[in-house]
C-alpha positions as a Markdown table, in Angstrom:
| # | Residue | x | y | z |
|---|---|---|---|---|
| 1 | Met | -32.1 | 144.9 | -46.0 |
| 2 | Ile | -32.4 | 143.5 | -49.6 |
| 3 | Ala | -33.7 | 140.0 | -50.1 |
| 4 | Val | -32.0 | 138.8 | -53.5 |
| 5 | Val | -33.6 | 135.6 | -55.3 |
| 6 | Val | -31.4 | 133.0 | -57.5 |
| 7 | Ser | -33.5 | 130.7 | -59.6 |
| 8 | Arg | -31.8 | 127.5 | -60.4 |
| 9 | Ala | -34.2 | 126.8 | -62.8 |
| 10 | Asp | -33.2 | 130.1 | -64.3 |
| 11 | Tyr | -29.4 | 129.7 | -66.1 |
| 12 | Ala | -29.0 | 133.6 | -66.3 |
| 13 | Ser | -30.1 | 133.8 | -62.7 |
| 14 | Glu | -27.5 | 131.6 | -61.8 |
| 15 | His | -25.0 | 133.8 | -63.9 |
| 16 | Ile | -26.2 | 136.9 | -62.3 |
| 17 | Gly | -25.7 | 135.1 | -58.3 |
| 18 | Glu | -22.1 | 134.0 | -59.4 |
| 19 | Gln | -21.3 | 137.3 | -60.5 |
| 20 | Leu | -23.2 | 138.5 | -57.5 |
| 21 | His | -20.6 | 136.2 | -55.3 |
| 22 | Ser | -17.8 | 138.0 | -57.5 |
| 23 | Lys | -18.1 | 141.6 | -56.9 |
| 24 | Ala | -18.4 | 141.2 | -53.0 |
| 25 | Glu | -18.1 | 139.8 | -50.1 |
| 26 | Trp | -20.7 | 137.4 | -48.7 |
| 27 | Met | -20.9 | 135.7 | -45.3 |
| 28 | Glu | -22.2 | 132.0 | -45.7 |
| 29 | Asn | -24.8 | 130.6 | -43.4 |
| 30 | Glu | -26.8 | 127.4 | -42.9 |
| 31 | Asp | -30.7 | 127.2 | -42.5 |
| 32 | Asp | -32.1 | 124.2 | -41.9 |
| 33 | Ser | -35.3 | 125.5 | -41.1 |
| 34 | Arg | -36.1 | 125.2 | -44.9 |
| 35 | Pro | -35.7 | 122.7 | -47.4 |
| 36 | Asp | -33.0 | 123.6 | -50.0 |
| 37 | Ala | -35.2 | 123.8 | -52.7 |
| 38 | Asp | -37.4 | 126.6 | -51.1 |
| 39 | Gly | -34.3 | 128.8 | -49.9 |
| 40 | Gly | -32.8 | 127.1 | -47.2 |
| 41 | Gly | -29.7 | 125.2 | -46.6 |
| 42 | Thr | -26.9 | 127.2 | -47.5 |
| 43 | Tyr | -27.6 | 131.1 | -47.8 |
| 44 | Tyr | -25.3 | 134.3 | -48.2 |
| 45 | Gln | -25.4 | 137.6 | -46.4 |
| 46 | Arg | -23.1 | 140.8 | -46.6 |
| 47 | Glu | -24.3 | 144.4 | -45.7 |
| 48 | Gly | -27.6 | 145.1 | -46.5 |
| 49 | Phe | -28.4 | 141.8 | -48.7 |
| 50 | Glu | -29.0 | 138.6 | -48.3 |
| 51 | Leu | -28.9 | 136.0 | -51.2 |
| 52 | Arg | -31.1 | 132.6 | -51.6 |
| 53 | Glu | -31.5 | 129.8 | -54.0 |
| 54 | Phe | -34.5 | 128.3 | -55.1 |
| 55 | Glu | -35.3 | 125.2 | -57.0 |
| 56 | Ser | -38.4 | 126.9 | -58.9 |
| 57 | Leu | -38.8 | 129.6 | -61.7 |
| 58 | His | -39.3 | 132.6 | -60.1 |
| 59 | Leu | -42.6 | 133.4 | -61.6 |
| 60 | Asp | -43.9 | 130.5 | -59.5 |
| 61 | Ile | -42.6 | 131.3 | -55.9 |
| 62 | Glu | -45.5 | 133.0 | -53.8 |
| 63 | Asn | -44.8 | 134.8 | -50.7 |
| 64 | Val | -40.7 | 134.2 | -51.2 |
| 65 | Ala | -39.7 | 136.9 | -48.8 |
| 66 | Glu | -41.0 | 134.6 | -45.8 |
| 67 | Ala | -37.4 | 132.7 | -46.5 |
| 68 | Phe | -35.5 | 135.6 | -45.7 |
| 69 | Ser | -34.8 | 137.7 | -42.5 |
| 70 | Asn | -36.7 | 140.4 | -42.4 |
| 71 | Pro | -36.3 | 142.2 | -45.6 |
| 72 | Glu | -37.6 | 145.8 | -46.9 |
| 73 | Met | -37.3 | 144.8 | -50.6 |
| 74 | Leu | -36.6 | 141.9 | -53.0 |
| 75 | Val | -35.1 | 140.9 | -56.2 |
| 76 | Phe | -35.6 | 138.6 | -58.4 |
| 77 | Ala | -32.3 | 138.3 | -60.2 |
| 78 | Ser | -33.7 | 137.0 | -63.5 |
| 79 | Arg | -33.6 | 136.4 | -67.4 |
| 80 | His | -35.5 | 138.0 | -70.1 |
| 81 | Ser | -36.9 | 136.1 | -73.1 |
| 82 | Gly | -37.7 | 137.7 | -76.4 |
| 83 | Asp | -36.7 | 138.7 | -79.6 |
| 84 | Thr | -35.2 | 141.9 | -78.6 |
| 85 | Gly | -31.7 | 141.3 | -78.9 |
| 86 | Pro | -29.2 | 142.1 | -75.8 |
| 87 | Leu | -31.2 | 144.4 | -73.2 |
| 88 | Leu | -31.5 | 144.9 | -69.5 |
| 89 | Thr | -34.5 | 145.7 | -67.8 |
| 90 | Ala | -37.0 | 145.5 | -64.9 |
| 91 | His | -40.5 | 145.0 | -64.5 |
| 92 | Phe | -42.8 | 144.6 | -61.5 |
| 93 | Thr | -45.4 | 141.1 | -61.1 |
| 94 | Gly | -49.1 | 140.2 | -60.8 |
| 95 | Asn | -51.5 | 139.8 | -63.4 |
| 96 | Phe | -54.0 | 142.3 | -64.3 |
| 97 | Gly | -55.9 | 138.8 | -66.3 |
| 98 | Pro | -55.7 | 135.2 | -66.4 |
| 99 | Ala | -52.7 | 134.0 | -64.3 |
| 100 | Glu | -51.5 | 132.3 | -67.7 |
| 101 | Tyr | -47.6 | 132.4 | -66.0 |
| 102 | Gly | -47.8 | 132.1 | -62.4 |
| 103 | Gly | -49.2 | 134.4 | -59.6 |
| 104 | Ala | -52.9 | 134.6 | -59.4 |
| 105 | Asp | -55.8 | 135.9 | -61.6 |
| 106 | Gly | -56.2 | 139.5 | -61.3 |
| 107 | Lys | -53.7 | 140.1 | -58.9 |
| 108 | Leu | -50.9 | 142.4 | -58.4 |
| 109 | Ala | -47.7 | 142.5 | -56.3 |
| 110 | Glu | -46.1 | 145.1 | -54.0 |
| 111 | Thr | -44.1 | 147.6 | -56.5 |
| 112 | Ser | -40.5 | 149.2 | -55.5 |
| 113 | Pro | -40.9 | 152.2 | -57.7 |
| 114 | Asn | -38.3 | 154.2 | -56.4 |
| 115 | Ala | -35.6 | 151.5 | -56.6 |
| 116 | Gln | -36.2 | 150.8 | -60.1 |
| 117 | Lys | -35.7 | 154.3 | -60.7 |
| 118 | Lys | -32.2 | 154.1 | -59.5 |
| 119 | Leu | -31.9 | 150.6 | -61.7 |
| 120 | Leu | -32.4 | 152.2 | -64.4 |
| 121 | Asp | -29.2 | 154.7 | -63.9 |
| 122 | Ser | -27.1 | 152.0 | -62.6 |
| 123 | Phe | -28.1 | 150.0 | -65.9 |
| 124 | Asp | -27.2 | 153.1 | -67.9 |
| 125 | Glu | -23.7 | 152.9 | -66.0 |
| 126 | His | -22.7 | 149.6 | -66.0 |
| 127 | Ala | -24.6 | 148.1 | -69.4 |
| 128 | Pro | -22.1 | 147.0 | -71.7 |
| 129 | Glu | -21.5 | 148.8 | -75.4 |
| 130 | Ser | -24.2 | 146.8 | -77.2 |
| 131 | Tyr | -27.1 | 146.5 | -74.6 |
| 132 | Glu | -30.0 | 148.1 | -74.5 |
| 133 | Val | -31.8 | 149.5 | -71.3 |
| 134 | Gly | -35.2 | 149.5 | -70.7 |
| 135 | Met | -38.7 | 149.0 | -68.8 |
| 136 | Glu | -41.7 | 146.6 | -69.2 |
| 137 | Cys | -45.3 | 145.9 | -68.2 |
| 138 | Thr | -46.5 | 144.0 | -65.5 |
| 139 | His | -47.1 | 141.1 | -67.3 |
| 140 | His | -46.3 | 137.9 | -64.7 |
| 141 | Gly | -46.2 | 136.4 | -61.2 |
| 142 | Pro | -45.6 | 136.3 | -58.6 |
| 143 | Ser | -49.0 | 137.9 | -57.1 |
| 144 | Glu | -47.9 | 138.1 | -53.7 |
| 145 | Val | -44.3 | 138.6 | -52.5 |
| 146 | Arg | -44.8 | 140.4 | -48.7 |
| 147 | Val | -42.6 | 143.0 | -50.0 |
| 148 | Pro | -41.8 | 145.3 | -52.5 |
| 149 | Ser | -40.1 | 143.8 | -55.4 |
| 150 | Met | -39.0 | 143.7 | -58.8 |
| 151 | Phe | -37.7 | 141.4 | -60.9 |
| 152 | Val | -33.8 | 142.7 | -62.7 |
| 153 | Glu | -33.7 | 140.8 | -66.0 |
| 154 | Leu | -30.6 | 139.8 | -68.6 |
| 155 | Gly | -32.0 | 139.2 | -72.0 |
| 156 | Ser | -32.6 | 138.2 | -74.4 |
| 157 | Gly | -31.5 | 134.8 | -75.5 |
| 158 | Asp | -28.5 | 132.2 | -75.0 |
| 159 | Glu | -25.8 | 134.5 | -76.2 |
| 160 | Gln | -26.5 | 137.5 | -73.5 |
| 161 | Trp | -27.5 | 134.5 | -70.6 |
| 162 | Asn | -23.8 | 133.5 | -71.1 |
| 163 | Asp | -22.4 | 136.6 | -71.5 |
| 164 | Ser | -20.4 | 137.7 | -68.2 |
| 165 | Asp | -20.2 | 141.1 | -69.0 |
| 166 | Ala | -23.6 | 141.9 | -68.6 |
| 167 | Ala | -24.6 | 139.4 | -65.7 |
| 168 | Arg | -22.0 | 141.6 | -63.9 |
| 169 | Ala | -23.4 | 144.8 | -65.1 |
| 170 | Val | -26.6 | 143.2 | -63.6 |
| 171 | Ala | -24.8 | 141.8 | -60.5 |
| 172 | Gln | -23.5 | 145.3 | -60.0 |
| 173 | Ala | -26.9 | 147.2 | -60.7 |
| 174 | Ile | -28.3 | 145.3 | -57.9 |
| 175 | Leu | -25.8 | 146.0 | -55.6 |
| 176 | Asp | -26.0 | 149.8 | -56.4 |
| 177 | Leu | -29.5 | 149.3 | -54.5 |
| 178 | His | -28.0 | 149.5 | -50.9 |
| 179 | Gly | -29.4 | 152.0 | -48.9 |
| 180 | Val | -32.0 | 152.7 | -51.6 |
| 181 | Glu | -36.0 | 153.0 | -50.2 |
| 182 | Pro | -38.2 | 151.2 | -52.3 |
| 183 | Thr | -40.6 | 153.8 | -52.7 |
| 184 | Arg | -40.8 | 157.2 | -52.6 |
| 185 | Glu | -43.4 | 160.2 | -52.6 |
| 186 | Arg | -44.2 | 160.8 | -56.5 |
| 187 | Gln | -45.2 | 157.9 | -57.9 |
| 188 | Leu | -48.0 | 156.9 | -60.7 |
| 189 | Val | -49.5 | 154.1 | -62.4 |
| 190 | Gly | -49.9 | 153.5 | -66.3 |
| 191 | Phe | -51.9 | 152.6 | -68.6 |
| 192 | Gly | -52.0 | 151.7 | -72.4 |
| 193 | Gly | -49.3 | 151.1 | -74.7 |
| 194 | Gly | -47.2 | 148.5 | -75.6 |
| 195 | His | -45.5 | 145.5 | -73.4 |
| 196 | Tyr | -42.0 | 147.8 | -73.4 |
| 197 | Val | -43.1 | 151.5 | -72.1 |
| 198 | Pro | -41.0 | 154.3 | -73.7 |
| 199 | Arg | -43.5 | 156.6 | -72.4 |
| 200 | Phe | -43.3 | 155.6 | -69.0 |
| 201 | Glu | -39.5 | 155.1 | -68.8 |
| 202 | Arg | -39.4 | 158.8 | -70.0 |
| 203 | Ile | -41.4 | 160.2 | -66.5 |
| 204 | Val | -39.0 | 157.8 | -64.7 |
| 205 | Arg | -35.7 | 159.2 | -66.4 |
| 206 | Glu | -36.9 | 162.7 | -67.3 |
| 207 | Thr | -39.1 | 163.7 | -64.0 |
| 208 | Asp | -38.8 | 163.5 | -60.4 |
| 209 | Trp | -41.9 | 160.9 | -60.5 |
| 210 | Ala | -41.3 | 157.1 | -60.1 |
| 211 | Val | -43.7 | 154.4 | -62.1 |
| 212 | Gly | -45.2 | 151.3 | -60.4 |
| 213 | His | -47.6 | 149.1 | -62.1 |
| 214 | Ile | -47.9 | 149.4 | -65.8 |
| 215 | Ala | -51.2 | 147.3 | -67.3 |
| 216 | Ser | -50.6 | 147.8 | -71.6 |
| 217 | Asp | -52.7 | 147.5 | -73.7 |
| 218 | Trp | -52.9 | 143.7 | -74.3 |
| 219 | Asn | -53.3 | 143.9 | -69.9 |
| 220 | Leu | -56.2 | 145.9 | -70.4 |
| 221 | Glu | -57.6 | 143.5 | -72.9 |
| 222 | Glu | -57.1 | 140.5 | -70.6 |
| 223 | Leu | -58.3 | 142.9 | -67.4 |
| 224 | Gly | -61.7 | 143.0 | -68.8 |
| 225 | Ser | -64.8 | 145.8 | -68.7 |
| 226 | Pro | -63.4 | 148.0 | -66.1 |
| 227 | Asp | -66.8 | 148.0 | -64.8 |
| 228 | Glu | -66.8 | 144.4 | -63.6 |
| 229 | Ser | -66.2 | 143.8 | -60.2 |
| 230 | Gln | -63.1 | 142.1 | -60.4 |
| 231 | Ala | -61.4 | 144.5 | -62.6 |
| 232 | Arg | -62.2 | 147.4 | -60.5 |
| 233 | Glu | -60.5 | 145.6 | -57.5 |
| 234 | Thr | -57.4 | 144.7 | -59.9 |
| 235 | Ile | -57.6 | 148.7 | -60.6 |
| 236 | Arg | -57.6 | 149.7 | -57.1 |
| 237 | Gln | -54.6 | 147.2 | -56.2 |
| 238 | Ala | -52.7 | 148.7 | -59.0 |
| 239 | Phe | -53.0 | 152.1 | -57.2 |
| 240 | Glu | -52.7 | 150.4 | -53.6 |
| 241 | Arg | -49.7 | 148.2 | -54.6 |
| 242 | Ser | -47.8 | 150.9 | -56.3 |
| 243 | Gly | -48.6 | 153.7 | -53.6 |
| 244 | Ala | -50.1 | 156.2 | -56.1 |
| 245 | Glu | -52.5 | 158.6 | -55.9 |
| 246 | Tyr | -52.3 | 159.9 | -60.0 |
| 247 | Ala | -52.0 | 157.5 | -63.5 |
| 248 | Val | -51.1 | 158.4 | -66.7 |
| 249 | Cys | -52.5 | 157.1 | -69.6 |
| 250 | Glu | -51.7 | 156.2 | -73.3 |
| 251 | Gly | -54.2 | 156.4 | -75.6 |
| 252 | Glu | -58.4 | 156.6 | -75.3 |
| 253 | Tyr | -60.2 | 154.3 | -72.6 |
| 254 | Pro | -63.1 | 156.2 | -70.9 |
| 255 | Glu | -64.8 | 152.9 | -69.2 |
| 256 | Leu | -61.5 | 153.1 | -67.3 |
| 257 | Glu | -61.3 | 156.5 | -66.8 |
| 258 | Ser | -64.4 | 156.7 | -65.3 |
| 259 | Val | -63.6 | 153.7 | -63.1 |
| 260 | Val | -60.4 | 155.0 | -62.0 |
| 261 | Ala | -62.0 | 158.6 | -61.2 |
| 262 | Asp | -64.8 | 157.0 | -59.0 |
| 263 | Leu | -62.1 | 155.0 | -57.3 |
| 264 | Gly | -61.2 | 158.2 | -56.2 |
| 265 | Tyr | -57.6 | 158.4 | -57.9 |
| 266 | Arg | -56.7 | 161.2 | -60.7 |
| 267 | Leu | -55.6 | 160.7 | -64.6 |
| 268 | Val | -53.0 | 163.0 | -65.7 |
| 269 | Ser | -51.0 | 163.7 | -68.8 |
| 270 | Glu | -47.4 | 163.3 | -69.1 |
| 271 | Thr | -47.5 | 167.1 | -69.6 |
| 272 | Trp | -48.7 | 167.4 | -66.1 |
| 273 | Val | -46.3 | 165.0 | -64.6 |
| 274 | Arg | -43.5 | 167.0 | -66.1 |
| 275 | Glu | -45.1 | 170.6 | -65.3 |
| 276 | Val | -45.6 | 169.5 | -61.6 |
| 277 | Ser | -41.9 | 168.2 | -61.5 |
| 278 | Gly | -40.0 | 170.3 | -59.1 |
| 279 | Val | -43.6 | 171.8 | -57.7 |
| 280 | Ser | -45.5 | 171.3 | -54.3 |
| 281 | Leu | -48.2 | 169.3 | -55.4 |
| 282 | Ser | -50.3 | 170.8 | -52.9 |
| 283 | Leu | -49.3 | 174.3 | -54.5 |
| 284 | Ala | -49.9 | 173.4 | -58.1 |
| 285 | Glu | -53.4 | 171.7 | -57.2 |
| 286 | Lys | -54.1 | 175.4 | -55.5 |
| 287 | Leu | -52.8 | 177.0 | -58.6 |
| 288 | Glu | -54.8 | 175.1 | -61.3 |
| 289 | Thr | -57.9 | 175.5 | -58.8 |
| 290 | Glu | -57.6 | 179.1 | -58.9 |
| 291 | Leu | -56.1 | 180.2 | -61.9 |
| 292 | Ser | -56.1 | 177.3 | -64.7 |
| 293 | Ser | -55.3 | 173.5 | -65.3 |
| 294 | Val | -52.0 | 172.6 | -66.8 |
| 295 | Glu | -54.0 | 170.9 | -69.8 |
| 296 | Ser | -55.7 | 174.4 | -71.1 |
| 297 | Gly | -51.8 | 175.8 | -70.6 |
| 298 | Leu | -51.2 | 176.9 | -67.1 |
| 299 | Arg | -47.3 | 176.3 | -66.8 |
| 300 | Phe | -45.1 | 176.7 | -63.7 |
| 301 | Gly | -42.3 | 179.3 | -63.1 |
| 302 | Glu | -39.3 | 179.0 | -61.5 |
| 303 | Val | -40.2 | 180.5 | -58.5 |
| 304 | Ala | -42.4 | 177.4 | -57.8 |
| 305 | Gly | -39.8 | 175.1 | -56.9 |
| 306 | Ser | -39.3 | 176.9 | -54.2 |
| 307 | Met | -42.5 | 177.4 | -52.9 |
| 308 | Gly | -44.6 | 174.7 | -51.1 |
| 309 | Thr | -46.5 | 174.1 | -47.5 |
| 310 | Ala | -45.3 | 173.8 | -44.4 |
| 311 | Ala | -45.0 | 169.9 | -44.5 |
| 312 | Asp | -43.5 | 170.6 | -48.0 |
| 313 | Thr | -40.6 | 172.6 | -46.5 |
| 314 | Asp | -37.6 | 172.6 | -44.4 |
| 315 | Asp | -37.3 | 175.8 | -43.8 |
| 316 | Thr | -37.1 | 176.4 | -40.1 |
| 317 | Asp | -34.8 | 179.6 | -40.4 |
| 318 | Asp | -36.9 | 182.2 | -38.2 |
| 319 | Thr | -34.7 | 185.3 | -39.5 |
| 320 | Asp | -36.0 | 188.5 | -39.7 |
| 321 | Asp | -37.7 | 189.3 | -43.4 |
| 322 | Ala | -40.7 | 191.5 | -42.5 |
| 323 | Asp | -39.6 | 193.9 | -44.8 |
| 324 | Asp | -40.0 | 191.5 | -48.0 |
| 325 | Pro | -43.5 | 192.7 | -49.5 |
| 326 | Asn | -43.3 | 188.9 | -51.0 |
| 327 | Asp | -43.0 | 187.0 | -47.9 |
| 328 | Ala | -46.0 | 185.8 | -46.5 |
| 329 | Asp | -47.2 | 183.5 | -44.1 |
| 330 | Asp | -48.9 | 180.9 | -46.2 |
| 331 | Pro | -45.6 | 179.7 | -48.3 |
| 332 | Asn | -48.4 | 178.7 | -50.7 |
| 333 | Glu | -49.7 | 182.0 | -50.8 |
| 334 | Phe | -50.1 | 183.9 | -54.4 |
| 335 | Glu | -51.9 | 186.6 | -55.9 |
| 336 | Ile | -53.0 | 186.8 | -59.5 |
| 337 | Val | -52.4 | 189.6 | -61.7 |
| 338 | Pro | -53.6 | 190.2 | -65.6 |
| 339 | Leu | -50.3 | 189.9 | -68.0 |
| 340 | Pro | -50.4 | 193.3 | -70.2 |
| 341 | Asp | -51.8 | 191.8 | -73.8 |
| 342 | Asp | -50.0 | 194.5 | -75.7 |
| 343 | Leu | -46.7 | 194.4 | -73.9 |
| 344 | Leu | -46.8 | 190.8 | -74.3 |
| 345 | Asp | -47.5 | 190.7 | -77.8 |
| 346 | Ser | -44.7 | 193.4 | -78.8 |
| 347 | Ala | -42.7 | 191.5 | -76.6 |
| 348 | Thr | -43.2 | 188.0 | -78.3 |
| 349 | Gly | -43.2 | 189.6 | -81.7 |
| 350 | Ile | -39.4 | 190.4 | -80.7 |
| 351 | Asp | -38.6 | 187.1 | -79.3 |
| 352 | Arg | -41.4 | 184.8 | -78.1 |
| 353 | Glu | -38.8 | 182.4 | -76.6 |
| 354 | Glu | -37.3 | 184.9 | -74.4 |
| 355 | Thr | -40.4 | 186.9 | -73.4 |
| 356 | Arg | -41.7 | 183.0 | -72.1 |
| 357 | Asp | -38.4 | 182.5 | -70.3 |
| 358 | Ala | -38.5 | 186.1 | -68.9 |
| 359 | Val | -42.1 | 185.8 | -67.4 |
| 360 | Ala | -41.2 | 181.9 | -65.9 |
| 361 | Lys | -38.0 | 183.2 | -64.4 |
| 362 | His | -40.2 | 185.7 | -62.0 |
| 363 | Ala | -43.5 | 183.9 | -61.9 |
| 364 | Ile | -44.8 | 181.2 | -59.8 |
| 365 | Ala | -47.3 | 180.3 | -62.8 |
| 366 | Phe | -48.6 | 181.6 | -66.0 |
| 367 | Glu | -51.1 | 181.0 | -68.7 |
| 368 | Thr | -50.0 | 179.9 | -72.1 |
| 369 | Glu | -51.6 | 179.2 | -75.3 |
| 370 | Gln | -50.5 | 177.5 | -78.7 |
| 371 | Gly | -48.9 | 174.3 | -76.7 |
| 372 | Gly | -47.5 | 176.4 | -73.8 |
| 373 | Thr | -44.8 | 178.0 | -76.5 |
| 374 | Arg | -46.8 | 182.0 | -76.2 |
| 375 | Val | -47.4 | 183.2 | -72.7 |
| 376 | Ser | -51.0 | 185.2 | -72.7 |
| 377 | Gly | -53.6 | 186.1 | -69.9 |
| 378 | Arg | -53.0 | 185.9 | -66.2 |
| 379 | Ala | -50.2 | 185.2 | -64.0 |
| 380 | Ala | -49.6 | 184.1 | -60.3 |
| 381 | Val | -46.5 | 185.6 | -58.2 |
| 382 | Arg | -45.6 | 186.1 | -54.8 |
| 383 | Gly | -46.4 | 190.1 | -54.7 |
| 384 | Pro | -45.5 | 192.9 | -56.2 |
| 385 | Asp | -41.9 | 192.9 | -56.8 |
| 386 | Asp | -41.9 | 189.8 | -58.9 |
| 387 | Tyr | -44.7 | 191.3 | -60.8 |
| 388 | Asp | -42.3 | 194.3 | -61.4 |
| 389 | Ala | -39.5 | 192.1 | -62.2 |
| 390 | Ile | -41.9 | 190.4 | -65.4 |
| 391 | Ile | -42.6 | 193.9 | -66.1 |
| 392 | Asp | -38.8 | 195.2 | -66.4 |
| 393 | Ala | -37.6 | 192.0 | -68.3 |
| 394 | Leu | -40.3 | 192.7 | -70.8 |
| 395 | Ala | -39.7 | 195.9 | -70.9 |
| 396 | Ala | -35.6 | 195.2 | -71.6 |
| 397 | Leu | -36.6 | 192.8 | -74.6 |
| 398 | Leu | -38.5 | 196.2 | -76.1 |
| 399 | Asp | -34.9 | 197.8 | -76.3 |
| 400 | Arg | -34.2 | 195.6 | -79.0 |
| 401 | Lys | -36.6 | 196.8 | -81.3 |
| 402 | Tyr | -37.5 | 201.1 | -80.2 |
| 403 | Asp | -34.7 | 203.7 | -79.5 |
| 404 | Glu | -35.5 | 204.9 | -76.3 |
| 405 | Val | -38.1 | 202.5 | -73.8 |
| 406 | Glu | -39.0 | 204.3 | -70.7 |
| 407 | Arg | -41.0 | 203.2 | -67.3 |
| 408 | Thr | -43.5 | 205.0 | -65.5 |
| 409 | Pro | -45.7 | 203.7 | -62.3 |
| 410 | Asp | -48.9 | 203.2 | -65.1 |
| 411 | Glu | -47.0 | 202.5 | -68.1 |
| 412 | Ile | -43.9 | 201.4 | -70.6 |
| 413 | Val | -43.4 | 204.8 | -72.9 |
| 414 | Val | -41.6 | 203.8 | -76.2 |
| 415 | Arg | -40.0 | 205.5 | -78.9 |
| 416 | Glu | -38.9 | 204.8 | -82.2 |
| 417 | Thr | -37.5 | 207.1 | -85.5 |
| 418 | Gly | -38.5 | 205.4 | -89.0 |
| 419 | Phe | -39.7 | 206.1 | -92.3 |
| 420 | Asp | -42.4 | 207.6 | -92.9 |
| 421 | Pro | -44.1 | 206.5 | -96.5 |
| 422 | Glu | -46.2 | 210.2 | -96.6 |
| 423 | Lys | -43.5 | 212.3 | -96.1 |
| 424 | Ala | -41.7 | 210.7 | -99.0 |
| 425 | Arg | -44.9 | 211.0 | -101.1 |
| 426 | Lys | -45.1 | 214.7 | -100.4 |
| 427 | Leu | -41.6 | 215.1 | -101.6 |
| 428 | Gly | -42.3 | 213.0 | -104.9 |
| 429 | Val | -41.3 | 209.9 | -103.9 |
| 430 | Ser | -43.3 | 207.2 | -105.8 |
| 431 | Glu | -43.5 | 203.8 | -104.3 |
| 432 | Gly | -40.4 | 201.3 | -105.6 |
| 433 | Pro | -37.1 | 200.6 | -105.6 |
| 434 | Lys | -36.6 | 204.2 | -104.1 |
| 435 | Phe | -39.2 | 204.1 | -100.9 |
| 436 | Gly | -37.1 | 201.0 | -100.2 |
| 437 | Lys | -33.4 | 202.9 | -100.3 |
| 438 | Leu | -34.9 | 205.6 | -98.2 |
| 439 | Ser | -36.5 | 203.2 | -95.9 |
| 440 | Ala | -33.1 | 201.3 | -95.6 |
| 441 | Gly | -31.2 | 204.9 | -94.8 |
| 442 | Thr | -30.1 | 205.5 | -98.5 |
| 443 | Ala | -30.6 | 209.2 | -100.0 |
| 444 | Val | -32.3 | 209.3 | -103.2 |
| 445 | Thr | -32.5 | 211.9 | -106.2 |
| 446 | Val | -35.7 | 212.6 | -107.6 |
| 447 | Ala | -36.0 | 215.5 | -110.2 |
| 448 | Glu | -32.3 | 216.3 | -109.3 |
| 449 | Arg | -33.2 | 216.7 | -105.9 |
| 450 | Thr | -30.9 | 214.8 | -103.2 |
| 451 | Ile | -33.4 | 213.8 | -100.4 |
| 452 | Pro | -31.7 | 212.4 | -97.4 |
| 453 | Pro | -33.6 | 209.7 | -95.4 |
| 454 | Glu | -33.5 | 212.0 | -92.1 |
| 455 | Ala | -36.0 | 214.2 | -94.3 |
| 456 | Val | -38.6 | 211.1 | -94.5 |
| 457 | Arg | -38.2 | 210.1 | -91.0 |
| 458 | Thr | -40.8 | 210.6 | -88.1 |
| 459 | Glu | -40.8 | 210.0 | -84.2 |
| 460 | Arg | -43.4 | 207.4 | -83.0 |
| 461 | Thr | -44.3 | 207.0 | -79.2 |
| 462 | His | -46.2 | 203.6 | -78.4 |
| 463 | Arg | -47.6 | 203.3 | -75.0 |
| 464 | Phe | -48.3 | 200.0 | -73.1 |
| 465 | Ser | -50.5 | 200.4 | -70.1 |
| 466 | Ile | -49.4 | 198.1 | -67.0 |
């Protein structure tokens, strides 16, 4: 059940509450065990939701989940204030530093990253045309809610708070959370950046990760030295209450990085987050250990998405695939093979992107250089068939340049017939325009003698060891 908190001290909150009532049928109930100002009196229920009204502003209400009937998640329907124009936004609560706006110093509430991920999609779908959609860092109370929660906000001034279409969009986005789990397996913490968090919003929108607490640059300034005991405890809370083992940091914070590592968590890059999306984390860890790291150029191929540990896969089909040389008892098993440098160089010279795609299609992972754009080094494959498929795909690229491409068990042999400058010189052709014509396949005349292009061509053979 999702608890919805409406504040009578917040007109935008009341407006969202009105739209919630208009968009769905609610059953009216009475609770005489609590004061009306604290969520008692008349309250409302419908399938999956319970809505209660409070007299105080949201940020001043601690342990608010106690007013509800066993909620699994809680949503604060709220206004957003700022100079940001029409905006629908969401964030988690608590304080990395002093509690200037509700909550407690250095205390953080439990987050609902998966629900926020869903909320952004709903905002995109329902927001009026003039409204932006975004996320914010953690920046005010309450610090203790008792269940995963988030602020769902309509902003950013009187005009928007009175906008029925926008309030209706927020109400619908809240209703869209029905049946959505508050958390997911892949969640991370964010450090650094501004109050509004485009980097972390990209991660939420474009990967299979969700983001919990985010400490902006100004949050980190208020946090103080990460080595101080209170700061360390707040950093630990950020991970614990985000259900996260990983963090992405925007900017340089060496002291923070040291404390995060000391607490047993891992700082990763946005590139790492993108690369491991859809890939078993246990497989990614094994490949980074045995092959190379994402930061040094490791990239994952299409095959990686279908692999994982026994716990990562629901594949219980006991079909007989014993004859498949790529099969293995361990779903994370692979072998590391060197990719032929000369063959890669030649294929890359023909089409860099297609060379990368050819390797990515058949490899579990592969090494790269030049920012991940150029394949170079080794690859991890399930077995000989996948390695052969890579070689065949690279050989197919050579067809574009060479007249004949032949594969043997040990090498790729290519042949081409091309202009031979030495033959041209022996026939009296000087370097210059006539060289160019012959090279392009046009006959030339030298000393009243016609020299056809066939007379100055030579067949060349190149061998690429595999």
